[in-house]
N, CA, C, O and the ligand as a Tripos MOL2 file, in Angstrom:
@<TRIPOS>MOLECULE
protein
  261   259    66     0     0
PROTEIN
NO_CHARGES

@<TRIPOS>ATOM
      1 N         -17.1250    0.9850    6.0770 N.3       1 MET1
      2 CA        -16.4130    0.9640    4.7950 C.3       1 MET1
      3 C         -15.0470    0.3210    4.9650 C.2       1 MET1
      4 O         -14.3120    0.6320    5.9020 O.2       1 MET1
      5 N         -14.7250   -0.5590    4.0690 N.am      2 ALA2
      6 CA        -13.4490   -1.2770    4.1840 C.3       2 ALA2
      7 C         -12.2720   -0.3450    3.9240 C.2       2 ALA2
      8 O         -12.3750    0.6060    3.1490 O.2       2 ALA2
      9 N         -11.1740   -0.6280    4.5690 N.am      3 ASN3
     10 CA         -9.9270    0.0770    4.2900 C.3       3 ASN3
     11 C          -9.4580   -0.3120    2.8960 C.2       3 ASN3
     12 O          -9.6060   -1.4590    2.4740 O.2       3 ASN3
     13 N          -8.8940    0.6550    2.1900 N.am      4 GLN4
     14 CA         -8.5010    0.4040    0.8130 C.3       4 GLN4
     15 C          -7.0610    0.8040    0.5520 C.2       4 GLN4
     16 O          -6.4620    1.5880    1.2880 O.2       4 GLN4
     17 N          -6.5280    0.2410   -0.5200 N.am      5 TYR5
     18 CA         -5.2330    0.6920   -1.0370 C.3       5 TYR5
     19 C          -5.2540    0.5180   -2.5490 C.2       5 TYR5
     20 O          -5.7270   -0.5010   -3.0530 O.2       5 TYR5
     21 N          -4.7430    1.5090   -3.2720 N.am      6 ALA6
     22 CA         -4.6000    1.3940   -4.7220 C.3       6 ALA6
     23 C          -3.2690    1.9900   -5.1340 C.2       6 ALA6
     24 O          -2.9150    3.0870   -4.7020 O.2       6 ALA6
     25 N          -2.5310    1.2750   -5.9660 N.am      7 CYS7
     26 CA         -1.2420    1.7780   -6.4490 C.3       7 CYS7
     27 C          -1.4060    3.1010   -7.1970 C.2       7 CYS7
     28 O          -0.5330    3.9670   -7.1290 O.2       7 CYS7
     29 N          -2.5200    3.2550   -7.9100 N.am      8 ALA8
     30 CA         -2.7400    4.4850   -8.6700 C.3       8 ALA8
     31 C          -2.7080    5.6990   -7.7420 C.2       8 ALA8
     32 O          -2.2260    6.7620   -8.1330 O.2       8 ALA8
     33 N          -3.2150    5.5510   -6.5170 N.am      9 ASN9
     34 CA         -3.2130    6.6570   -5.5660 C.3       9 ASN9
     35 C          -1.8170    6.9560   -5.0380 C.2       9 ASN9
     36 O          -1.5780    8.0230   -4.4740 O.2       9 ASN9
     37 N          -0.8990    6.0190   -5.2200 N.am     10 ALA10
     38 CA          0.4770    6.2130   -4.7660 C.3      10 ALA10
     39 C           1.3590    6.7120   -5.9020 C.2      10 ALA10
     40 O           2.5730    6.8300   -5.7350 O.2      10 ALA10
     41 N           0.7640    7.0080   -7.0580 N.am     11 GLY11
     42 CA          1.5190    7.5580   -8.1740 C.3      11 GLY11
     43 C           1.8620    6.5500   -9.2470 C.2      11 GLY11
     44 O           2.3960    6.9130  -10.2940 O.2      11 GLY11
     45 N           1.5580    5.2740   -8.9960 N.am     12 ALA12
     46 CA          1.8180    4.2440  -10.0050 C.3      12 ALA12
     47 C           0.5780    4.1140  -10.8820 C.2      12 ALA12
     48 O          -0.1910    3.1590  -10.7700 O.2      12 ALA12
     49 N           0.4060    5.0990  -11.7580 N.am     13 SER13
     50 CA         -0.8570    5.2080  -12.4950 C.3      13 SER13
     51 C          -1.0710    4.0710  -13.4780 C.2      13 SER13
     52 O          -2.2040    3.8210  -13.8910 O.2      13 SER13
     53 N          -0.0080    3.3770  -13.8600 N.am     14 THR14
     54 CA         -0.1710    2.2800  -14.8180 C.3      14 THR14
     55 C          -0.4840    0.9600  -14.1250 C.2      14 THR14
     56 O          -0.7740   -0.0360  -14.7890 O.2      14 THR14
     57 N          -0.4290    0.9450  -12.7930 N.am     15 CYS15
     58 CA         -0.6920   -0.2930  -12.0590 C.3      15 CYS15
     59 C          -2.1340   -0.2860  -11.5780 C.2      15 CYS15
     60 O          -2.5630    0.6340  -10.8820 O.2      15 CYS15
     61 N          -2.8760   -1.3190  -11.9520 N.am     16 GLY16
     62 CA         -4.2900   -1.3840  -11.5880 C.3      16 GLY16
     63 C          -4.5510   -2.0780  -10.2660 C.2      16 GLY16
     64 O          -5.7010   -2.3550   -9.9250 O.2      16 GLY16
     65 N          -3.4920   -2.3620   -9.5160 N.am     17 PHE17
     66 CA         -3.6560   -3.1070   -8.2620 C.3      17 PHE17
     67 C          -4.4150   -2.2850   -7.2310 C.2      17 PHE17
     68 O          -4.0740   -1.1370   -6.9490 O.2      17 PHE17
     69 N          -5.4510   -2.9040   -6.6770 N.am     18 ARG18
     70 CA         -6.0920   -2.3180   -5.5040 C.3      18 ARG18
     71 C          -6.5570   -3.4410   -4.6040 C.2      18 ARG18
     72 O          -6.8560   -4.5400   -5.0710 O.2      18 ARG18
     73 N          -6.6180   -3.1680   -3.3240 N.am     19 THR19
     74 CA         -6.9510   -4.2150   -2.3780 C.3      19 THR19
     75 C          -7.6180   -3.6030   -1.1530 C.2      19 THR19
     76 O          -7.6540   -2.3840   -0.9880 O.2      19 THR19
     77 N          -8.1330   -4.4600   -0.3150 N.am     20 THR20
     78 CA         -8.6520   -4.0170    0.9740 C.3      20 THR20
     79 C          -7.8150   -4.6700    2.0680 C.2      20 THR20
     80 O          -7.1890   -5.7060    1.8440 O.2      20 THR20
     81 N          -7.8060   -4.0590    3.2570 N.am     21 TRP21
     82 CA         -6.9610   -4.5630    4.3270 C.3      21 TRP21
     83 C          -7.6580   -4.3600    5.6630 C.2      21 TRP21
     84 O          -8.5100   -3.4860    5.8240 O.2      21 TRP21
     85 N          -7.2630   -5.2010    6.6190 N.am     22 THR22
     86 CA         -7.9330   -5.1890    7.9140 C.3      22 THR22
     87 C          -7.1740   -4.3660    8.9450 C.2      22 THR22
     88 O          -7.7620   -3.5380    9.6410 O.2      22 THR22
     89 N          -5.8680   -4.5940    9.0400 N.am     23 ASP23
     90 CA         -5.0720   -3.8050    9.9740 C.3      23 ASP23
     91 C          -3.7080   -3.5240    9.3460 C.2      23 ASP23
     92 O          -3.4070   -3.9980    8.2510 O.2      23 ASP23
     93 N          -2.8900   -2.7470   10.0570 N.am     24 GLU24
     94 CA         -1.6470   -2.2880    9.4370 C.3      24 GLU24
     95 C          -0.6960   -3.4350    9.1100 C.2      24 GLU24
     96 O           0.0090   -3.3870    8.1020 O.2      24 GLU24
     97 N          -0.6720   -4.4580    9.9480 N.am     25 ALA25
     98 CA          0.2080   -5.6000    9.6720 C.3      25 ALA25
     99 C          -0.2060   -6.2870    8.3750 C.2      25 ALA25
    100 O           0.6370   -6.6680    7.5630 O.2      25 ALA25
    101 N          -1.5130   -6.4380    8.1950 N.am     26 ASP26
    102 CA         -2.0540   -7.0330    6.9730 C.3      26 ASP26
    103 C          -1.6930   -6.1650    5.7690 C.2      26 ASP26
    104 O          -1.2580   -6.6710    4.7340 O.2      26 ASP26
    105 N          -1.8770   -4.8690    5.9160 N.am     27 LEU27
    106 CA         -1.5690   -3.9280    4.8410 C.3      27 LEU27
    107 C          -0.0940   -4.0000    4.4460 C.2      27 LEU27
    108 O           0.2290   -4.0970    3.2630 O.2      27 LEU27
    109 N           0.8020   -3.9520    5.4390 N.am     28 ARG28
    110 CA          2.2420   -3.9990    5.1590 C.3      28 ARG28
    111 C           2.6400   -5.2930    4.4560 C.2      28 ARG28
    112 O           3.4820   -5.2860    3.5570 O.2      28 ARG28
    113 N           2.0310   -6.4030    4.8690 N.am     29 ARG29
    114 CA          2.3230   -7.6940    4.2480 C.3      29 ARG29
    115 C           1.8860   -7.6750    2.7850 C.2      29 ARG29
    116 O           2.6260   -8.1150    1.9050 O.2      29 ARG29
    117 N           0.6890   -7.1660    2.5330 N.am     30 GLN30
    118 CA          0.1740   -7.1320    1.1560 C.3      30 GLN30
    119 C           1.0110   -6.2220    0.2690 C.2      30 GLN30
    120 O           1.3110   -6.5660   -0.8740 O.2      30 GLN30
    121 N           1.3870   -5.0590    0.7980 N.am     31 ILE31
    122 CA          2.1710   -4.1100    0.0110 C.3      31 ILE31
    123 C           3.5430   -4.6860   -0.3140 C.2      31 ILE31
    124 O           3.9960   -4.6090   -1.4560 O.2      31 ILE31
    125 N           4.2080   -5.2650    0.6910 N.am     32 ALA32
    126 CA          5.5380   -5.8370    0.4620 C.3      32 ALA32
    127 C           5.4660   -6.9340   -0.5860 C.2      32 ALA32
    128 O           6.3100   -7.0020   -1.4810 O.2      32 ALA32
    129 N           4.4570   -7.7930   -0.4760 N.am     33 ASN33
    130 CA          4.2860   -8.8800   -1.4260 C.3      33 ASN33
    131 C           4.0310   -8.3370   -2.8360 C.2      33 ASN33
    132 O           4.5810   -8.8470   -3.8120 O.2      33 ASN33
    133 N           3.2000   -7.3060   -2.9340 N.am     34 HIS34
    134 CA          2.8830   -6.7130   -4.2270 C.3      34 HIS34
    135 C           4.1220   -6.0700   -4.8620 C.2      34 HIS34
    136 O           4.3530   -6.2190   -6.0610 O.2      34 HIS34
    137 N           4.9100   -5.3610   -4.0630 N.am     35 LEU35
    138 CA          6.1150   -4.7080   -4.5900 C.3      35 LEU35
    139 C           7.0800   -5.7390   -5.1600 C.2      35 LEU35
    140 O           7.6800   -5.5220   -6.2120 O.2      35 LEU35
    141 N           7.2250   -6.8560   -4.4660 N.am     36 VAL36
    142 CA          8.1620   -7.8910   -4.9020 C.3      36 VAL36
    143 C           7.6740   -8.5820   -6.1710 C.2      36 VAL36
    144 O           8.4440   -8.7900   -7.1090 O.2      36 VAL36
    145 N           6.3860   -8.9370   -6.1940 N.am     37 THR37
    146 CA          5.8910   -9.7600   -7.3010 C.3      37 THR37
    147 C           5.5540   -8.9490   -8.5410 C.2      37 THR37
    148 O           5.7330   -9.4420   -9.6550 O.2      37 THR37
    149 N           5.0720   -7.7160   -8.3860 N.am     38 VAL38
    150 CA          4.6100   -6.9440   -9.5330 C.3      38 VAL38
    151 C           5.5930   -5.8310   -9.9140 C.2      38 VAL38
    152 O           5.8490   -5.6130  -11.0980 O.2      38 VAL38
    153 N           6.1390   -5.1310   -8.9260 N.am     39 HIS39
    154 CA          6.9990   -3.9860   -9.2300 C.3      39 HIS39
    155 C           8.4780   -4.3550   -9.2300 C.2      39 HIS39
    156 O           9.3430   -3.5010   -9.4270 O.2      39 HIS39
    157 N           8.7550   -5.6350   -9.0060 N.am     40 GLU40
    158 CA         10.1230   -6.1410   -9.0510 C.3      40 GLU40
    159 C          11.0600   -5.3740   -8.1300 C.2      40 GLU40
    160 O          12.2250   -5.1390   -8.4530 O.2      40 GLU40
    161 N          10.5220   -4.9880   -6.9740 N.am     41 VAL41
    162 CA         11.3440   -4.4160   -5.9130 C.3      41 VAL41
    163 C          11.8120   -5.5860   -5.0520 C.2      41 VAL41
    164 O          11.0140   -6.2110   -4.3550 O.2      41 VAL41
    165 N          13.1010   -5.8740   -5.1070 N.am     42 LYS42
    166 CA         13.5900   -7.0850   -4.4360 C.3      42 LYS42
    167 C          13.4510   -7.0130   -2.9220 C.2      42 LYS42
    168 O          13.0160   -7.9710   -2.2820 O.2      42 LYS42
    169 N          13.8230   -5.8700   -2.3560 N.am     43 THR43
    170 CA         13.6680   -5.6960   -0.9120 C.3      43 THR43
    171 C          13.0120   -4.3440   -0.6430 C.2      43 THR43
    172 O          13.6750   -3.3070   -0.6050 O.2      43 THR43
    173 N          11.6890   -4.3810   -0.4560 N.am     44 PRO44
    174 CA         10.9610   -3.1280   -0.1860 C.3      44 PRO44
    175 C          11.5120   -2.4720    1.0830 C.2      44 PRO44
    176 O          11.5230   -3.0920    2.1470 O.2      44 PRO44
    177 N          11.9640   -1.2320    0.9740 N.am     45 THR45
    178 CA         12.5360   -0.5410    2.1290 C.3      45 THR45
    179 C          11.4320    0.0320    3.0010 C.2      45 THR45
    180 O          10.2980    0.2080    2.5550 O.2      45 THR45
    181 N          11.7780    0.3220    4.2510 N.am     46 ALA46
    182 CA         10.8140    0.9080    5.1760 C.3      46 ALA46
    183 C          10.2800    2.2210    4.6360 C.2      46 ALA46
    184 O           9.1070    2.5460    4.8230 O.2      46 ALA46
    185 N          11.1490    2.9840    3.9570 N.am     47 THR47
    186 CA         10.7200    4.2770    3.4110 C.3      47 THR47
    187 C           9.5770    4.1010    2.4200 C.2      47 THR47
    188 O           8.5760    4.8150    2.4750 O.2      47 THR47
    189 N           9.7400    3.1450    1.5170 N.am     48 ILE48
    190 CA          8.7130    2.9120    0.5030 C.3      48 ILE48
    191 C           7.4340    2.3870    1.1540 C.2      48 ILE48
    192 O           6.3410    2.8870    0.8910 O.2      48 ILE48
    193 N           7.5840    1.3800    2.0020 N.am     49 VAL49
    194 CA          6.3960    0.7690    2.6190 C.3      49 VAL49
    195 C           5.6740    1.7840    3.5100 C.2      49 VAL49
    196 O           4.4450    1.8470    3.5050 O.2      49 VAL49
    197 N           6.4250    2.5730    4.2690 N.am     50 ASN50
    198 CA          5.7920    3.5860    5.1240 C.3      50 ASN50
    199 C           5.0000    4.5890    4.3000 C.2      50 ASN50
    200 O           3.9080    5.0070    4.6870 O.2      50 ASN50
    201 N           5.5650    4.9690    3.1540 N.am     51 TYR51
    202 CA          4.8680    5.9060    2.2830 C.3      51 TYR51
    203 C           3.5560    5.2950    1.7710 C.2      51 TYR51
    204 O           2.5180    5.9580    1.7650 O.2      51 TYR51
    205 N           3.6100    4.0440    1.3480 N.am     52 LEU52
    206 CA          2.4090    3.4010    0.8060 C.3      52 LEU52
    207 C           1.3650    3.1640    1.9020 C.2      52 LEU52
    208 O           0.1630    3.2230    1.6430 O.2      52 LEU52
    209 N           1.8280    2.8960    3.1190 N.am     53 VAL53
    210 CA          0.9030    2.7620    4.2540 C.3      53 VAL53
    211 C           0.1860    4.0890    4.4850 C.2      53 VAL53
    212 O          -1.0150    4.1170    4.7560 O.2      53 VAL53
    213 N           0.9310    5.1860    4.3770 N.am     54 LYS54
    214 CA          0.3230    6.5070    4.5470 C.3      54 LYS54
    215 C          -0.7320    6.7570    3.4670 C.2      54 LYS54
    216 O          -1.8210    7.2530    3.7560 O.2      54 LYS54
    217 N          -0.3980    6.4070    2.2180 N.am     55 VAL55
    218 CA         -1.3540    6.5630    1.1180 C.3      55 VAL55
    219 C          -2.6270    5.7690    1.4110 C.2      55 VAL55
    220 O          -3.7380    6.2700    1.2410 O.2      55 VAL55
    221 N          -2.4460    4.5250    1.8540 N.am     56 ALA56
    222 CA         -3.5950    3.6620    2.1430 C.3      56 ALA56
    223 C          -4.4410    4.2420    3.2700 C.2      56 ALA56
    224 O          -5.6700    4.2000    3.2070 O.2      56 ALA56
    225 N          -3.8010    4.7770    4.2910 N.am     57 LYS57
    226 CA         -4.5540    5.3510    5.4110 C.3      57 LYS57
    227 C          -5.2960    6.6160    4.9860 C.2      57 LYS57
    228 O          -6.4240    6.8580    5.4140 O.2      57 LYS57
    229 N          -4.6510    7.4160    4.1440 N.am     58 ASP58
    230 CA         -5.3160    8.6050    3.6220 C.3      58 ASP58
    231 C          -6.5560    8.2140    2.8170 C.2      58 ASP58
    232 O          -7.6080    8.8430    2.9340 O.2      58 ASP58
    233 N          -6.4190    7.1620    1.9950 N.am     59 MET59
    234 CA         -7.5380    6.6880    1.1750 C.3      59 MET59
    235 C          -8.6880    6.2140    2.0450 C.2      59 MET59
    236 O          -9.8570    6.3390    1.6820 O.2      59 MET59
    237 N          -8.3320    5.6670    3.2020 N.am     60 SER60
    238 CA         -9.3340    5.0280    4.0630 C.3      60 SER60
    239 C          -9.8300    5.9700    5.1380 C.2      60 SER60
    240 O         -10.6080    5.5760    6.0060 O.2      60 SER60
    241 N          -9.3820    7.2120    5.0830 N.am     61 GLY61
    242 CA         -9.8570    8.2080    6.0170 C.3      61 GLY61
    243 C          -9.3170    8.0470    7.4230 C.2      61 GLY61
    244 O          -9.9050    8.5310    8.3900 O.2      61 GLY61
    245 N          -8.1590    7.3420    7.5270 N.am     62 GLN62
    246 CA         -7.5400    7.1770    8.8380 C.3      62 GLN62
    247 C          -6.4840    8.2510    9.0410 C.2      62 GLN62
    248 O          -5.7040    8.5420    8.1340 O.2      62 GLN62
    249 N          -6.4620    8.8290   10.2080 N.am     63 VAL63
    250 CA         -5.5100    9.8850   10.5290 C.3      63 VAL63
    251 C          -4.2050    9.2720   11.0240 C.2      63 VAL63
    252 O          -4.1990    8.3810   11.8730 O.2      63 VAL63
    253 N          -3.0990    9.7700   10.4720 N.am     64 GLN64
    254 CA         -1.7750    9.3300   10.9170 C.3      64 GLN64
    255 C          -1.3440   10.1390   12.1250 C.2      64 GLN64
    256 O          -1.5110   11.3580   12.1500 O.2      64 GLN64
    257 N          -0.7960    9.4790   13.1140 N.am     65 HIS65
    258 CA         -0.2900   10.2020   14.2840 C.3      65 HIS65
    259 C           1.2290   10.1640   14.2800 C.2      65 HIS65
    260 O           1.8630   10.7140   15.1800 O.2      65 HIS65
    261 ZN          1.2960   -1.7950   -8.0020 Zn       66 ZN66
@<TRIPOS>BOND
     1     1     2 1
     2     2     3 1
     3     3     4 2
     4     3     5 am
     5     5     6 1
     6     6     7 1
     7     7     8 2
     8     7     9 am
     9     9    10 1
    10    10    11 1
    11    11    12 2
    12    11    13 am
    13    13    14 1
    14    14    15 1
    15    15    16 2
    16    15    17 am
    17    17    18 1
    18    18    19 1
    19    19    20 2
    20    19    21 am
    21    21    22 1
    22    22    23 1
    23    23    24 2
    24    23    25 am
    25    25    26 1
    26    26    27 1
    27    27    28 2
    28    27    29 am
    29    29    30 1
    30    30    31 1
    31    31    32 2
    32    31    33 am
    33    33    34 1
    34    34    35 1
    35    35    36 2
    36    35    37 am
    37    37    38 1
    38    38    39 1
    39    39    40 2
    40    39    41 am
    41    41    42 1
    42    42    43 1
    43    43    44 2
    44    43    45 am
    45    45    46 1
    46    46    47 1
    47    47    48 2
    48    47    49 am
    49    49    50 1
    50    50    51 1
    51    51    52 2
    52    51    53 am
    53    53    54 1
    54    54    55 1
    55    55    56 2
    56    55    57 am
    57    57    58 1
    58    58    59 1
    59    59    60 2
    60    59    61 am
    61    61    62 1
    62    62    63 1
    63    63    64 2
    64    63    65 am
    65    65    66 1
    66    66    67 1
    67    67    68 2
    68    67    69 am
    69    69    70 1
    70    70    71 1
    71    71    72 2
    72    71    73 am
    73    73    74 1
    74    74    75 1
    75    75    76 2
    76    75    77 am
    77    77    78 1
    78    78    79 1
    79    79    80 2
    80    79    81 am
    81    81    82 1
    82    82    83 1
    83    83    84 2
    84    83    85 am
    85    85    86 1
    86    86    87 1
    87    87    88 2
    88    87    89 am
    89    89    90 1
    90    90    91 1
    91    91    92 2
    92    91    93 am
    93    93    94 1
    94    94    95 1
    95    95    96 2
    96    95    97 am
    97    97    98 1
    98    98    99 1
    99    99   100 2
   100    99   101 am
   101   101   102 1
   102   102   103 1
   103   103   104 2
   104   103   105 am
   105   105   106 1
   106   106   107 1
   107   107   108 2
   108   107   109 am
   109   109   110 1
   110   110   111 1
   111   111   112 2
   112   111   113 am
   113   113   114 1
   114   114   115 1
   115   115   116 2
   116   115   117 am
   117   117   118 1
   118   118   119 1
   119   119   120 2
   120   119   121 am
   121   121   122 1
   122   122   123 1
   123   123   124 2
   124   123   125 am
   125   125   126 1
   126   126   127 1
   127   127   128 2
   128   127   129 am
   129   129   130 1
   130   130   131 1
   131   131   132 2
   132   131   133 am
   133   133   134 1
   134   134   135 1
   135   135   136 2
   136   135   137 am
   137   137   138 1
   138   138   139 1
   139   139   140 2
   140   139   141 am
   141   141   142 1
   142   142   143 1
   143   143   144 2
   144   143   145 am
   145   145   146 1
   146   146   147 1
   147   147   148 2
   148   147   149 am
   149   149   150 1
   150   150   151 1
   151   151   152 2
   152   151   153 am
   153   153   154 1
   154   154   155 1
   155   155   156 2
   156   155   157 am
   157   157   158 1
   158   158   159 1
   159   159   160 2
   160   159   161 am
   161   161   162 1
   162   162   163 1
   163   163   164 2
   164   163   165 am
   165   165   166 1
   166   166   167 1
   167   167   168 2
   168   167   169 am
   169   169   170 1
   170   170   171 1
   171   171   172 2
   172   171   173 am
   173   173   174 1
   174   174   175 1
   175   175   176 2
   176   175   177 am
   177   177   178 1
   178   178   179 1
   179   179   180 2
   180   179   181 am
   181   181   182 1
   182   182   183 1
   183   183   184 2
   184   183   185 am
   185   185   186 1
   186   186   187 1
   187   187   188 2
   188   187   189 am
   189   189   190 1
   190   190   191 1
   191   191   192 2
   192   191   193 am
   193   193   194 1
   194   194   195 1
   195   195   196 2
   196   195   197 am
   197   197   198 1
   198   198   199 1
   199   199   200 2
   200   199   201 am
   201   201   202 1
   202   202   203 1
   203   203   204 2
   204   203   205 am
   205   205   206 1
   206   206   207 1
   207   207   208 2
   208   207   209 am
   209   209   210 1
   210   210   211 1
   211   211   212 2
   212   211   213 am
   213   213   214 1
   214   214   215 1
   215   215   216 2
   216   215   217 am
   217   217   218 1
   218   218   219 1
   219   219   220 2
   220   219   221 am
   221   221   222 1
   222   222   223 1
   223   223   224 2
   224   223   225 am
   225   225   226 1
   226   226   227 1
   227   227   228 2
   228   227   229 am
   229   229   230 1
   230   230   231 1
   231   231   232 2
   232   231   233 am
   233   233   234 1
   234   234   235 1
   235   235   236 2
   236   235   237 am
   237   237   238 1
   238   238   239 1
   239   239   240 2
   240   239   241 am
   241   241   242 1
   242   242   243 1
   243   243   244 2
   244   243   245 am
   245   245   246 1
   246   246   247 1
   247   247   248 2
   248   247   249 am
   249   249   250 1
   250   250   251 1
   251   251   252 2
   252   251   253 am
   253   253   254 1
   254   254   255 1
   255   255   256 2
   256   255   257 am
   257   257   258 1
   258   258   259 1
   259   259   260 2
@<TRIPOS>SUBSTRUCTURE
     1 MET1         2 RESIDUE 1 A MET
     2 ALA2         6 RESIDUE 1 A ALA
     3 ASN3        10 RESIDUE 1 A ASN
     4 GLN4        14 RESIDUE 1 A GLN
     5 TYR5        18 RESIDUE 1 A TYR
     6 ALA6        22 RESIDUE 1 A ALA
     7 CYS7        26 RESIDUE 1 A CYS
     8 ALA8        30 RESIDUE 1 A ALA
     9 ASN9        34 RESIDUE 1 A ASN
    10 ALA10       38 RESIDUE 1 A ALA
    11 GLY11       42 RESIDUE 1 A GLY
    12 ALA12       46 RESIDUE 1 A ALA
    13 SER13       50 RESIDUE 1 A SER
    14 THR14       54 RESIDUE 1 A THR
    15 CYS15       58 RESIDUE 1 A CYS
    16 GLY16       62 RESIDUE 1 A GLY
    17 PHE17       66 RESIDUE 1 A PHE
    18 ARG18       70 RESIDUE 1 A ARG
    19 THR19       74 RESIDUE 1 A THR
    20 THR20       78 RESIDUE 1 A THR
    21 TRP21       82 RESIDUE 1 A TRP
    22 THR22       86 RESIDUE 1 A THR
    23 ASP23       90 RESIDUE 1 A ASP
    24 GLU24       94 RESIDUE 1 A GLU
    25 ALA25       98 RESIDUE 1 A ALA
    26 ASP26      102 RESIDUE 1 A ASP
    27 LEU27      106 RESIDUE 1 A LEU
    28 ARG28      110 RESIDUE 1 A ARG
    29 ARG29      114 RESIDUE 1 A ARG
    30 GLN30      118 RESIDUE 1 A GLN
    31 ILE31      122 RESIDUE 1 A ILE
    32 ALA32      126 RESIDUE 1 A ALA
    33 ASN33      130 RESIDUE 1 A ASN
    34 HIS34      134 RESIDUE 1 A HIS
    35 LEU35      138 RESIDUE 1 A LEU
    36 VAL36      142 RESIDUE 1 A VAL
    37 THR37      146 RESIDUE 1 A THR
    38 VAL38      150 RESIDUE 1 A VAL
    39 HIS39      154 RESIDUE 1 A HIS
    40 GLU40      158 RESIDUE 1 A GLU
    41 VAL41      162 RESIDUE 1 A VAL
    42 LYS42      166 RESIDUE 1 A LYS
    43 THR43      170 RESIDUE 1 A THR
    44 PRO44      174 RESIDUE 1 A PRO
    45 THR45      178 RESIDUE 1 A THR
    46 ALA46      182 RESIDUE 1 A ALA
    47 THR47      186 RESIDUE 1 A THR
    48 ILE48      190 RESIDUE 1 A ILE
    49 VAL49      194 RESIDUE 1 A VAL
    50 ASN50      198 RESIDUE 1 A ASN
    51 TYR51      202 RESIDUE 1 A TYR
    52 LEU52      206 RESIDUE 1 A LEU
    53 VAL53      210 RESIDUE 1 A VAL
    54 LYS54      214 RESIDUE 1 A LYS
    55 VAL55      218 RESIDUE 1 A VAL
    56 ALA56      222 RESIDUE 1 A ALA
    57 LYS57      226 RESIDUE 1 A LYS
    58 ASP58      230 RESIDUE 1 A ASP
    59 MET59      234 RESIDUE 1 A MET
    60 SER60      238 RESIDUE 1 A SER
    61 GLY61      242 RESIDUE 1 A GLY
    62 GLN62      246 RESIDUE 1 A GLN
    63 VAL63      250 RESIDUE 1 A VAL
    64 GLN64      254 RESIDUE 1 A GLN
    65 HIS65      258 RESIDUE 1 A HIS
    66 ZN66       261 GROUP 0 **** ****
C-alpha cells in the first residue's frame, strides 16, 4: 500500500489535497511545496512540516521513533 498524505487528516478540512509519497525527503518536499502554493505559507517552519510528516506517517501506518 502506498504511503499517503491528506491535508484533511491534518485538520485542514477544507483542503482536498492528498498525495502519495515514496520516502520522507519526497514527503517533506511535497508538503513544503503545497504549503507555499496553496496555503500561502511563505516559509514553512520545521514545526509545521514535522507535524504534517507525523500525520502522513500515521496515515500510512508507519511508526515514529
Ligand atoms: Zn492543503
